[in-house]
Every structure is written in structure tokens, then in C-alpha cells.
N, C-alpha and C positions, 0 to 999 in steps of 0.2 A: 528228210535227207537220209541217204544211205551211205554205207562204208564202201569206198571205191578202191580197187586195186591199182588203177592208173587214172591220171588226170591229164587233160590237154587244155591248157589255158591259151586262148587264142586272141590275138589282136590288141593285147595290152601294150602300153608304153612300159617297157621293161628296163629297170635300172641294172645295167650290165656291170660286171665285176670291176671294170675299169672306170666306172662312174658316169658313163654316157647313158642317156635315155633313148631307147630305140624301140619302135614298134616291132614286136616279135611274138612267136609262140613259144611256150615252155611245156615240155613233156615230163611228166612225173610218173615214176613206177616204183612200187614197193617203198614209198616214203622218200625217195631220192630224186633229185633233178637229173635226168638222163640226157636231155638235149634242149638247147636254146637256138632257135633258127627262125628265119623270116617266114617260113610256111612249113608246118608239120601236119601230116595226116596219120591218124591211128584209129582204126575202126573200133577198137576195143576200149578205148579210153572214154571216161566221162568228160564231156566237153564243158568248159567254163568259158562262156563268151564274155570277153573283157574289153571290147572296143570302147574307147573313151576313158578307160580307167588306167591307173598307173600301178605297176606291180613292183613292190619293194620287199626286201628281206623282212621277215617277221621281227618285231621288236624283242630284244632281250632286256628286261627290266632288272637291273642288278641290285636294287634295294627296295624291298617291300616288307610290310608287316601285315601278315594275313590272319593273325590273331588265334589260330588254332594250333594246339589245344588251349583251353582254359578261358578264352575271351570271345567265344563264338557269338555272343550277342552283338558284337561290333562287325564281325566278318568271319567267314570260315573258308577253308580251302576250295570248296565247291563254288560258293558265291563269288569269291575273288577270282577264280579261274574263269568263270563265266564273264566277269567284267574284263578280264584280260583278253579273252577271245573277241569280245565286242570292240575293244580298243586296239586290236592288232598286235597285242603282246603275246608272243608264242612261247616264251620261256621267261622264268623269273628266278631270282635268288632271294631267299627269304631269311629274315632276321631272327635272332634267338630269344627275344624278350616275350615269350609265350609263358603259359603256366601249365606244366612245369617249364623252367628255363631249358633251352637247348644247350646244355653244358656237358652232356655225357653221351656216350655211344648209344645207350638205351633210349634216351630222349630223341636222338637223331633217328634211330631206327623206327621209333613210333611215328615221327613226322613223315618219313619216307613211305611207310605203310599206309598212312592216311592219304598221302598225296597220290599213291598208285591207285587207290580206290576212287578218289574224288576229282582229281585235277584234269581239266580238259586241255591243258597246255603243259609244256615241259617245266621241270622244277629242279631246284637245287637249294641247299640250305647251308647257312653259316653255323659254325660252332661258336658259342659265346664264351669269352674269357671271364674268369673270376680271379681272385688273388690266390686261389688254391688248386685250380684244375689243370695245371700245366701238362700232366700226362695225357689227359683227354685231348688237349689242344694239339698234341703231337701225334696222336694215334687215331682219333675219330675219322671214320671213312664211310662214304665219300662226302667231303665238304669242299665248298668253293673257297673257303678262307676262314680266318679267325676274326670275329667281331669284338672290338674293344670299345666300350663306352667310357671315354675319358671324362665325361660330364653329362649333365641332363639325365641322370639316372640315379636310382637309389638301390639299396640292397646289394646282392651278390654281384650283379653285373657292372656295378660301378668300380672301375679300376683307374683311380685318379692319382695315385702316388707313384712317383718315379721308381721307388724301390720295388714296387709290385709290377710296374710296366717293364722294367729292364730285363728280368728273366724271360719274359715272353718274347721280346725282341731278340734275345741272345741265343735262344735254343730253337732249332728247327728251321725250316725254310718255307713254310706256307705263307701265302699272302696274308698280311694283317691289314684289316680295314678298320679305320678309326672314326668314331664320332668325336670330333675334336672341339671340345669346349672345356674351359678351365673351371672345374667345379668349385674350387675355393673362391674364385672371383664371383661366380654366380651366387654362392651363398652369402658372400659379403654384400653384394648389391641387392639381394632379396631383403636383407635387413634394412638397407638404406632406403628402399622404396616400399617398405611394408605398409599395408593399408590402402594402397592404390588399387582400385578394382577395374580400371580401364585396361583392357587387354593390350592396348598400344604400348603400355609400359614394359611389356615382355621383351621388346626389341632393345630397350635400354638396360634391363636387368642382365640379359644374356647378350651383351654388346659385342661389337666387332673385336674389341681387345680380348675378350674371353675366348673367342674362336682363334684368334691369332696366337695367343699364348700356347694353346694346346697343339695347334699345328706345328709351331716351332719345336715343341718338345718331341712330338712324334717324328718330325724330320731329323732332329738331333740323334735320336735312338736308331732310326733307320740308317743314317749315315755311319754311325758308330759300328753297326753290325752288318752293314750292306744288306739289310733285310728288306724284302719286298713289301712295300707300303702302298696302301690305297687310302686316299683321303675322301671320305664320304661327304656328300652334299656340301661342298665348298660354298660358302655364302658371302664372303666379304672381299672387297677390293684389296684389302691389306694382305690376305692370304694369297690371292691371285698374283699380286706383285711380288710377294716372297718367292713363290714358285717360279715366276718368270726369271728371277735372279738366281735361284738355287733349287734346281729340280734334277736330282740324279736320275739316271736311266731306269732305275728300278722303282721309281715312284710314279703313281698315276693319281688322277683326281677326277671327280665327277661334279656335276651341278644339276640341280632339279629345274624343271620348267618353272616352278613357282619362284625360284630365286632369280630367274631371268625376266619374267614378265609381271610379277607382282612385287610390291614394295610396301613400305610402311603406310602409304596412303590407303591401303586396303582395309586397315582397321576401322576407319570411319565408314566404310561401305558395308563390310560384312562382319565386323566385330570379331568375336573369338573364332569364327570360322577361318580367320587369317592367322591364327596362332599355331606355330609349329616350332620344332627344334631342329637345327638352329633357326632363329627367328628370321622373318622377312627383314630386309635391309633398305637402304636408301635408293633412290633413283640413280645416284652416282655409282653405287655398288652394282646395280643392274648393268650399267654400261661397261664397267671394267670386266665383269664376268663374261659378258657377250664377247668382248674383244679377246679375252683369254681363251674362250672356247674356240673362236675362229682361228686363233693363232696356234692352237694345239697345246697351250699351257694347261688347259683343262681338257681331259681326254674324251669324256663321254657323258651321257645323260642317264639319270635314274630318277624315279618319281618319289621315293620314300613314301609310297602309299601307306598311310597310317590312319585308318578310319576310326572314328568315334561316333557314337550316336548323337543326334541333335539334342537330346535331353542332357547328355553329358556336356556337350559344348555350351549349353545354355547356362551352366553354372557360372556364378560371378568369378572373375579372375581373383586369385590364382588357382581356384579349384577347377576351372575349365581346363581340360587336358589338351596337350599340344599334339598336332598332327592333322593331316587332311588326306583324302583319297586322291588318286591320280592316274591309275592304270587305264581308265576309259578315255581320258582326255589328253594324255601326253603326246601321242602322235598327231592328232589334229591341232593341238596347240603349236607344236613345232613346225608342222607343215604350213600352218597359217602364217607363222613368222617368215617362213621361206617365201611364201607368196607375196609378203609385204617387203621383201628385199633384205631381210636381216641376215639371211644365209641362203644356201641352195638346197634343193631336194636331196641331192647326193650327200651333202653335209649331214642332213638329218639322218639319213640311212646309216651313214658311217658312225655317227655319234650314238645311235640307238640300236645298232646291230653289230657290225663288224668290229668296231673298237672294243666293245664289251666282250665279244667272243675271244679276241686276241688277249685282252688283259687277264681274263680268267682261264685261258687255255681250254676253251670249249670247242672241240673239233667240229668241222663241217657245218658251222653255223655262220650266218651273217652275210652271205652273198648269194646271188642268183647265177649259178654256173654248174655245169655237170659235175657230179660227185658230191655236191652239197645237199644237206637235208632240205626237204621241201617244207620249210617253215616260212610261209609267205603271207603277204597281205596285199589285197587289191584296194586301192583308195581312190576316191573321187576328188580330184583337185579343181573341179569346175563348179561344184555346188557348195553353198554356204548354209549351215544350219546352226541354230542356237543350242547351247547346252541346256537341256531340260531335266529338271529333277525327276519328272515322271518317267523318263526313259533310262535312267541309270540302273545298272545291275548290281553295283556294289551294295552290300546289305545296309550300310549306313544311310544310303539314299540321298546324299547331297554332294555338291561340288563347290569349291571356291570359285569356279569359273561359270557358275550358273548365269545364263543369259548371254554369255559371250558367243558371238557369231563366228563359227569356225568352218574351215574347209579341210579337206584331207581325211574325212571320216572313212573308216574301213567299210567296205562293201562286202568283201569276202575275206575270211581268215582261214588259213590252211596250216594245220599242225601235223607234221609227219606224213604229208601227202593226203591227209583227210580234211574235208571241209568241216570246220567246227562252227563257223558263223557265216551265214549267207543272207544278206539283205534283211537283217532284223531277226533271223531265226537261228537258234542255237541247235547244234546236234550234240546232245548231252551223252551220247554213246561213245564219243571220241574220248580217248585218254592219252595224255602226254606221257613222256618218258622221263626217267631220272637222268639229269645231265651228268656228263663226265667231265673231269677237269685234268688237264695234262700239265699244269704248272706244279 
């Protein structure tokens, strides 16, 4: 594959900015979409023949853990961005729990430099909150937001006391994204269930109430200061119902594909590979979350891609770490749900592209229209293929969806007008760009 100045995508079913799917051609020059029309000719453009395929905006995954620096045995920015390209993810927002923690401008600058060298897709980073780094939270640049671990964390990144949370909410105007679990309740229930090595107990230790308690506290502080709040990986019906009744205009929420299509039944099938934070919930929670997503109570989708090695996952609970990979399978998972009638293709594109761009103020992303960046993915909605461990590009080499028969697999992924993935082949010469944020 070569680097192209212009691309002409012909004959695809194109998801237009109004939500309609229509067969059209799309012309890309210098990384931007310049024309969408029924028939375009351009003798200088590299032609991508796309008859029978569907063209969607590239996925923006707003919550990933790519493990670099410090934990590269699980994943690194290069392997993770390869997995993104294969999964149709053209941009990501990455979390601060690396080693060292991303809690200072220096640590952020280091990540940005690493990403510029290694990432095949576009990138942005959160700054992590501690009880002591408020000046960094106010000044670090560029960041998509402030990440607060209210629970499920230890060390400096755990900010679970209201006395430490309140100054963060009270000062500045940056988006605050919370991992909402009540650490005190979790610690209490760990003692209550100590000695149980079945990973299924994880969903009882970090139960629905632990999630609800923390979301209620974050919402209280957000309302007190009218502070922009985003609730990460919402997992319970109780939280969804709370937001349905009380969701200020400045509050958004996301859900993972895992919390939509997996539940506590998965422990019996895949053991600790189903272990994540917040944990998988009941089938009832699945249904409430789906309804909240369709109704707009939940705004968009993130994977919380959090890889661990199979050796680490094989440790007996509670030594088995929480987290699972997701960037390669999120789009096929959701498009398969669309094909099964749970939602529509344009819903998936909205939840995985435009709504994310809007929430984080990422300009010119999330739609197929003149003036938008050419971050695009061609998917095949007619063919079903299983998730195979041997085909995964994530360094950890496994998926909780192994064996699932999915459609909507990416055929071609385009980042900034460059073909980065084409029918199984990566172009590792392509580099993404640092995202900008206008919020």
C-alpha cells in the first residue's frame, strides 16, 4: 500500500450526515472529504472500489487503556493502534493509569511524543486526577478531559473522598470523566466475600449499589458547580434510571458493548476473561441499558479496551486482573446487533462517531460530508465471520467474544485520507494526528 494524495471511494452505500444510507461516491483530497455525489470522476485519485460495502465514519473510541508506558507486555501504542485500524477505530482517547501515571504535563508530553511516532490512528489523552495535582488538572494541554477513579483503583489515582473530589469539581471547566464505583462499599464487600475464588463473585463484590452510590455523588457535585460531567462505562439499570429522571444538559454517559451483550452468565463460559470493572451485570441490566441508549439517556459507546495477558488472567480470583480488549470487535459487535434489530446502522454510527466528537469537542469528525476529516471505514454487512484468536492484532491475543459469529467487519479503514487497513493488510507507514478539543 502506498500513501495517496487523493482517494475516490466508488459505489459504496454511504451513511450521509442526515442518517440516510445511499449509494454514492466520496472524493477525498489532502485528508478531507471534498465531495459526496452519485457519480464522481477524478483521474488523479486512487480508486477504492466499494460496491456492496457500507461506508461509515471512523469510530472514535473514547475510553481505552493502551498500557504504554510501563506495561507494554500487555499492549503498546503501536500494537493497539494496529488493532484499532483493523477494527475501524480511527481515533482514540486513552486513560492515565500507565507507569508513570499521566498526572503531569511532562507525562502527557511523553505520551504525545510516543503516539506521534507509533500510532496508525488519531489519538488524545486524559489527565489523571490525584488528591494533590489540581494545578496540573487545570493547566495540562492538550487533554480531552480529567479522569477520576472514584473506585476500583489504588494508589495516587484513587480519589474517593468527597473532600478531595469537591475541589476538582469546583475549579476549572474541563470535562470530568468518572469511573463511578464506591470504594468504601467495595472494600467492605471484599471482606464479606473473602476467600471465594470463583470470578463470578466479582459482580457481587462490586455490585450495582457500589456503582449507583458513586454516580449519585458525582452527579451531586456536578449539579452543585454546574460542571461538565461524563460518566464512564455506565453498567447498571439503577444508574440508567437515575439519569433518566435527573440528567442535566451538561452531563453525558457511555456504555460498553460488553455491558450491552454480555452478563453474569459469561463467567460460567469464559471465567476470569469476563472479569472487568465495573463488572458485568444481569440480563435485566442489559435490557435497561439498551433502552437507555436507544432513548438518548446514554449518549455513546466506548470499549474500555483494557488488555491483560492470558497468564495474568489465569491467576485465581481475586489475583486475576480486571479488564478485556475491545477495539477490534466493538464495531462488528454493534453492527451485528443492528442486523438483529436491536438498533439501526445509523444509530451505531452516531453512538460510535458523531456523538463522541460532539461530547469531547473534536472538530470535523464523525460524519461523511464535505469539510469533514476523511476518517472512514468500509464494512461488509453481508458476510458473517467468527472472532478468531489467531486473527487478533491486540498484543494480549484474546477476546471475550471468541467464537462469536459477527458481521460488519471492516474491509478498509482510512485515517486522514490514507488507507491504513485494506482487506487484512496494514499500512504501517500511516500515522495519525493528535486530536484537538474545543470544549
